DRENMI-827215 format. One record per atom (N, C-alpha, C, O): residue in one letter; x, y, z. Coordinates in steps of 0.1 Angstrom, whole numbers, padded with zeros to 4 digits, always signed. Example, Ala and Ser with C-alpha at 12.3 -4.5 7.8 and 13.67 -1.06 7.14 Angstrom:
% residues 2
A+0132-0057+0078 A+0123-0045+0078 A+0132-0033+0078 A+0142-0033+0085 S+0128-0022+0071 S+0137-0011+0071 S+0129+0000+0079 S+0134+0011+0080 
//
This chain:
% residues 150
X-0076-0147-0045 X-0075-0133-0046 X-0082-0127-0033 X-0094-0131-0030 X-0076-0117-0027 X-0083-0111-0016 X-0092-0100-0021 X-0092-0097-0032 X-0100-0095-0012 X-0110-0084-0015 X-0104-0072-0021 X-0110-0066-0031 X-0093-0068-0017 X-0086-0056-0023 X-0082-0058-0037 X-0084-0049-0045 X-0077-0070-0041 X-0073-0072-0054 X-0086-0073-0064 X-0085-0069-0075 X-0096-0079-0058 X-0108-0080-0066 X-0114-0067-0069 X-0119-0064-0080 X-0113-0058-0060 X-0118-0044-0062 X-0109-0037-0072 X-0114-0029-0080 X-0097-0039-0072 X-0088-0033-0081 X-0091-0038-0095 X-0090-0030-0105 X-0094-0051-0096 X-0098-0056-0109 X-0111-0049-0114 X-0112-0046-0126 X-0120-0047-0105 X-0132-0040-0109 X-0130-0026-0113 X-0136-0021-0122 X-0120-0019-0106 X-0117-0006-0110 X-0110-0006-0124 X-0113+0003-0132 X-0101-0016-0126 X-0095-0016-0140 X-0105-0019-0150 X-0105-0014-0161 X-0115-0028-0147 X-0126-0031-0156 X-0134-0018-0160 X-0136-0015-0171 X-0137-0010-0150 X-0145+0002-0152 X-0137+0012-0160 X-0142+0019-0168 X-0124+0012-0158 X-0115+0021-0166 X-0115+0017-0180 X-0116+0025-0189 X-0113+0004-0183 X-0112-0001-0196 X-0125+0000-0204 X-0125+0003-0216 X-0137-0001-0197 X-0150+0001-0203 X-0152+0015-0207 X-0160+0018-0216 X-0146+0024-0199 X-0148+0038-0202 X-0157+0045-0192 X-0161+0057-0194 X-0159+0039-0180 X-0166+0045-0170 X-0158+0056-0163 X-0146+0055-0163 X-0164+0066-0157 X-0157+0076-0150 X-0153+0071-0136 X-0158+0060-0132 X-0144+0078-0130 X-0139+0073-0117 X-0151+0073-0107 X-0152+0064-0098 X-0160+0082-0107 X-0172+0083-0099 X-0181+0071-0101 X-0186+0065-0092 X-0183+0068-0114 X-0192+0057-0117 X-0186+0044-0113 X-0192+0035-0108 X-0173+0043-0114 X-0166+0031-0110 X-0166+0030-0095 X-0168+0019-0089 X-0165+0041-0088 X-0167+0041-0073 X-0181+0035-0069 X-0182+0027-0060 X-0191+0040-0075 X-0205+0036-0073 X-0206+0020-0075 X-0212+0013-0068 X-0200+0016-0086 X-0200+0002-0090 X-0194-0007-0079 X-0199-0017-0075 X-0182-0002-0075 X-0174-0010-0065 X-0182-0010-0051 X-0183-0020-0044 X-0188+0002-0048 X-0196+0002-0035 X-0208-0007-0035 X-0211-0013-0025 X-0215-0007-0047 X-0226-0016-0048 X-0223-0031-0047 X-0230-0039-0041 X-0211-0035-0053 X-0207-0049-0053 X-0201-0053-0040 X-0202-0064-0036 X-0194-0044-0033 X-0186-0048-0021 X-0192-0043-0008 X-0189-0048+0002 X-0201-0034-0009 X-0208-0029+0003 X-0199-0022+0013 X-0191-0013+0009 X-0199-0026+0025 X-0190-0020+0035 X-0176-0023+0033 X-0167-0015+0038 X-0172-0033+0026 X-0158-0037+0024 X-0152-0029+0012 X-0140-0032+0009 X-0159-0020+0006 X-0155-0013-0006 X-0143-0003-0002 X-0142+0002+0009 X-0134-0002-0012 X-0124+0009-0010 X-0130+0022-0009 X-0141+0025-0015 X-0124+0031-0002 X-0129+0044+0000 X-0126+0053-0013 X-0118+0049-0021 X-0133+0064-0014 X-0132+0073-0026 X-0118+0076-0029 X-0114+0075-0041 X-0109+0081-0020 X-0096+0085-0024 X-0088+0073-0030 X-0080+0075-0039 X-0090+0061-0025 X-0083+0049-0030 X-0087+0046-0044 X-0079+0043-0052 X-0100+0046-0046 X-0105+0043-0060 X-0100+0053-0070 X-0096+0050-0081 X-0100+0066-0066 X-0095+0076-0075 X-0080+0075-0077 X-0075+0078-0088 X-0073+0071-0067 X-0058+0069-0068 X-0056+0058-0078 X-0047+0059-0087 X-0063+0047-0077 X-0061+0035-0086 X-0065+0039-0100 X-0059+0035-0110 X-0075+0047-0101 X-0080+0052-0114 X-0070+0060-0121 X-0067+0059-0133 X-0063+0069-0113 X-0053+0078-0118 X-0041+0070-0122 X-0034+0073-0133 X-0037+0059-0115 X-0026+0050-0118 X-0028+0043-0132 X-0019+0042-0140 X-0041+0039-0134 X-0044+0032-0146 X-0044+0042-0158 X-0039+0039-0169 X-0048+0055-0155 X-0048+0065-0165 X-0034+0068-0169 X-0031+0071-0181 X-0024+0067-0160 X-0010+0070-0163 X-0003+0058-0170 X+0009+0059-0172 X-0010+0047-0173 X-0005+0036-0180 X-0001+0024-0172 X+0005+0015-0177 X-0004+0024-0159 X+0000+0013-0150 X-0009+0001-0154 X-0021+0003-0155 X-0004-0011-0155 X-0011-0023-0158 X-0012-0032-0146 X-0023-0039-0144 X-0002-0033-0138 X-0002-0042-0126 X-0010-0037-0115 X-0011-0025-0113 X-0017-0046-0108 X-0027-0042-0098 X-0020-0045-0084 X-0027-0043-0074 X-0008-0049-0083 X-0002-0051-0070 X+0002-0038-0064 X+0004-0028-0071 X+0004-0038-0051 X+0009-0026-0044 X+0023-0024-0048 X+0031-0033-0052 X+0027-0011-0047 X+0041-0007-0049 X+0050-0013-0039 X+0046-0015-0028 X+0062-0015-0043 X+0072-0019-0033 X+0075-0008-0023 X+0076+0004-0027 X+0076-0011-0011 X+0078+0000-0001 X+0093+0000+0002 X+0100-0010-0001 X+0098+0011+0006 X+0112+0013+0009 X+0116+0004+0021 X+0107-0002+0027 X+0129+0002+0023 X+0133-0006+0034 X+0127+0000+0047 X+0128+0012+0049 X+0122-0009+0055 X+0117-0005+0068 X+0129-0003+0077 X+0140-0009+0075 X+0128+0005+0088 X+0139+0007+0097 X+0143-0006+0104 X+0134-0013+0108 X+0155-0008+0104 X+0160-0020+0111 X+0158-0019+0126 X+0159-0008+0132 X+0154-0030+0132 X+0152-0030+0147 X+0165-0028+0154 X+0176-0033+0150 X+0165-0020+0164 X+0177-0017+0172 X+0177-0026+0184 X+0185-0025+0193 X+0168-0035+0185 X+0167-0045+0196 X+0175-0057+0192 X+0169-0068+0189 X+0188-0056+0194 X+0197-0067+0190 X+0204-0072+0203 X+0203-0066+0213 X+0210-0084+0202 X+0217-0089+0213 X+0228-0080+0219 X+0230-0080+0231 X+0235-0073+0210 X+0245-0063+0214 X+0238-0053+0223 X+0244-0049+0234 X+0227-0047+0218 X+0221-0036+0226 X+0215-0041+0238 X+0214-0034+0248 X+0210-0054+0239 X+0204-0059+0251 X+0215-0060+0261 X+0213-0057+0273 X+0227-0065+0257 X+0239-0067+0266 X+0243-0053+0271 X+0246-0051+0282 X+0243-0043+0262 X+0248-0029+0266 X+0238-0023+0276 X+0242-0017+0286 X+0225-0025+0274 X+0215-0020+0284 X+0217-0027+0297 X+0216-0021+0307 X+0218-0040+0297 X+0220-0048+0309 X+0233-0043+0317 X+0232-0042+0329 X+0244-0041+0309 X+0256-0036+0316 X+0254-0022+0322 X+0258-0019+0333 X+0247-0014+0314 X+0245+0000+0318 X+0236+0002+0331 X+0239+0010+0340 X+0226-0007+0332 X+0217-0006+0344 X+0223-0014+0355 X+0219-0013+0367 X+0233-0023+0352 X+0239-0030+0363 X+0247-0021+0373 X+0247-0023+0385 X+0253-0010+0367 X+0260-0001+0375 X+0251+0008+0383 X+0254+0012+0395 X+0239+0012+0378 X+0230+0020+0385 X+0216+0017+0381 X+0211+0021+0370 X+0209+0009+0389 X+0196+0004+0385 X+0185+0015+0386 X+0174+0013+0381 X+0188+0026+0391 X+0179+0037+0392 X+0180+0047+0381 X+0173+0057+0381 X+0188+0044+0371 X+0190+0054+0360 X+0178+0054+0352 X+0171+0044+0350 X+0175+0066+0347 X+0163+0068+0339 X+0165+0062+0325 X+0176+0062+0320 X+0153+0058+0319 X+0154+0051+0306 X+0158+0061+0296 X+0165+0057+0286 X+0154+0073+0297 X+0159+0083+0286 X+0173+0086+0287 X+0179+0088+0277 X+0180+0085+0299 X+0194+0087+0300 X+0201+0075+0293 X+0211+0076+0285 X+0196+0063+0295 X+0201+0051+0289 X+0200+0052+0274 X+0210+0049+0267 X+0188+0056+0269 X+0186+0057+0255 X+0196+0068+0249 X+0201+0065+0238 X+0198+0079+0255 X+0207+0089+0250 X+0222+0084+0250 X+0229+0086+0240 X+0225+0078+0260 X+0239+0073+0262 X+0242+0063+0252 X+0253+0063+0246 X+0233+0053+0250 X+0236+0042+0241 X+0231+0045+0226 X+0233+0037+0218 X+0224+0056+0224 X+0219+0060+0211 X+0209+0050+0206 X+0210+0045+0194 X+0200+0046+0215 X+0189+0037+0211 X+0176+0044+0215 X+0176+0051+0225 X+0166+0042+0207 X+0153+0048+0210 X+0148+0044+0224 X+0150+0033+0228 X+0141+0053+0231 X+0137+0051+0244 X+0127+0039+0244 X+0127+0031+0254 X+0118+0038+0234 X+0109+0027+0234 X+0116+0014+0233 X+0111+0004+0239 X+0127+0013+0226 X+0134+0000+0225 X+0141-0003+0238 X+0142-0014+0242 X+0146+0008+0245 X+0152+0005+0258 X+0142+0000+0268 X+0144-0010+0275 X+0130+0006+0268 X+0119+0001+0277 X+0115-0013+0274 X+0113-0021+0283 X+0115-0016+0261 X+0111-0030+0257 X+0122-0040+0261 X+0119-0051+0266 X+0135-0036+0260 X+0145-0045+0264 X+0145-0047+0279 X+0146-0058+0284 X+0143-0036+0287 X+0142-0037+0301 X+0130-0046+0305 X+0132-0055+0314 X+0119-0045+0299 X+0107-0053+0303 X+0107-0067+0298 X+0106-0076+0306 X+0109-0069+0285 X+0108-0082+0279 X+0120-0091+0280 X+0120-0103+0282 X+0132-0084+0277 X+0144-0093+0277 X+0151-0094+0291 X+0155-0105+0294 X+0151-0084+0299 X+0157-0084+0312 X+0148-0087+0323 X+0152-0088+0334 X+0135-0087+0320 X+0125-0090+0331 X+0124-0080+0342 X+0122-0083+0354 X+0125-0067+0338 X+0124-0057+0348 X+0111-0050+0347 X+0104-0051+0337 X+0107-0043+0357 X+0095-0035+0357 X+0097-0022+0364 X+0106-0021+0373 X+0090-0012+0361 X+0091+0001+0367 X+0083+0001+0380 X+0071-0003+0380 X+0089+0004+0391 X+0083+0005+0404 X+0088+0016+0412 X+0100+0017+0415 X+0080+0026+0414 X+0083+0038+0421 X+0096+0045+0415 X+0106+0048+0421 X+0095+0046+0401 X+0105+0053+0394 X+0118+0045+0394 X+0129+0051+0391 X+0118+0032+0396 X+0129+0024+0396 X+0126+0011+0387 X+0115+0007+0386 X+0136+0006+0381 X+0134-0006+0374 X+0140-0017+0383 X+0152-0017+0386 X+0131-0026+0387 X+0135-0036+0396 X+0132-0050+0390 X+0123-0051+0382 X+0139-0060+0394 X+0136-0074+0389 X+0122-0079+0394 X+0118-0075+0405 X+0116-0087+0387 X+0103-0093+0391 X+0105-0102+0404 X+0097-0102+0413 X+0116-0109+0403 X+0119-0118+0415 X+0134-0118+0416 X+0141-0117+0407 X+0139-0118+0429 X+0152-0118+0431 X+0159-0132+0429 X+0153-0142+0431 X+0171-0131+0424 X+0179-0144+0423 X+0183-0148+0437 X+0183-0140+0446 X+0186-0161+0439 X+0191-0166+0452 X+0202-0158+0457 X+0204-0155+0469 X+0211-0154+0448 X+0223-0147+0452 X+0219-0133+0457 X+0224-0128+0467 X+0210-0126+0450 X+0205-0113+0454 X+0198-0114+0468 X+0200-0105+0476 X+0190-0125+0469 X+0183-0126+0482 X+0193-0128+0494 X+0191-0123+0505 X+0203-0136+0491 X+0213-0139+0502 X+0221-0126+0505 X+0224-0123+0516 X+0224-0118+0495 X+0231-0105+0497 X+0222-0096+0505 X+0227-0089+0514 X+0209-0096+0503 X+0200-0087+0510 X+0199-0092+0525 X+0199-0083+0534 X+0198-0105+0527 X+0198-0110+0541 X+0211-0107+0548 X+0211-0103+0560 X+0222-0109+0542 X+0235-0106+0548 X+0236-0091+0551 X+0241-0088+0562 X+0232-0082+0543 X+0233-0068+0545 X+0224-0064+0558 X+0228-0057+0566 X+0212-0070+0558 X+0204-0068+0570 X+0209-0073+0582 X+0208-0066+0593 X+0216-0085+0582 X+0221-0090+0594 X+0233-0081+0599 X+0235-0079+0611 X+0241-0076+0589 X+0252-0067+0592 X+0247-0055+0599 X+0253-0050+0609 X+0236-0049+0594 X+0231-0037+0600 X+0226-0040+0614 X+0228-0032+0623 X+0219-0051+0616 X+0214-0055+0630 X+0226-0057+0639 X+0226-0052+0651 X+0236-0063+0634 X+0248-0065+0643 X+0255-0052+0646 X+0260-0050+0658 X+0256-0043+0637 X+0261-0029+0640 X+0253-0022+0650 X+0258-0016+0659 X+0240-0023+0649 X+0231-0017+0659 X+0232-0023+0672 X+0232-0015+0682 X+0234-0036+0673 X+0235-0043+0686 X+0249-0039+0693 X+0249-0037+0705 X+0259-0037+0684 X+0273-0034+0690 X+0274-0020+0694 X+0282-0017+0703 X+0266-0011+0688 X+0267+0004+0692 X+0256+0007+0702 X+0244+0006+0700 X+0261+0010+0714 X+0252+0013+0725 X+0244+0026+0723 X+0233+0028+0728 X+0249+0035+0715 X+0243+0049+0713 X+0234+0048+0700 X+0228+0059+0696 X+0232+0037+0695 X+0224+0036+0683 X+0209+0035+0686 X+0201+0034+0677 
//
């Protein structure tokens, strides 16, 4: 049993014995010290016991939101930024109907991008990208050499 369940058992004991919620709170604080449940939690559990609740486990929580960080969305973000790598993340999130935080996480963790001067750029260039950059630069130099007025 973890500390939280032991404290709930103590609260249930205080309730069954006939102690008030305040007396039960003092009892729990004396036995658990700094690890004791705070006043609102003790009173909440006391109220639940008063309403006839017997189980000391937490209530079931509703379904948590499903993550939108799926393979389909990763591919969609990759395709979207392939066309324009300078597109803002909020534009991507609105266009694809994905939360901005998820788009940023996809860009950084899944696609290996980082924000640099308001651009998302790869951490390191692939050999093909490097070759394209060198070829483009050589073309520019050749054009400048060929043009006497440049």
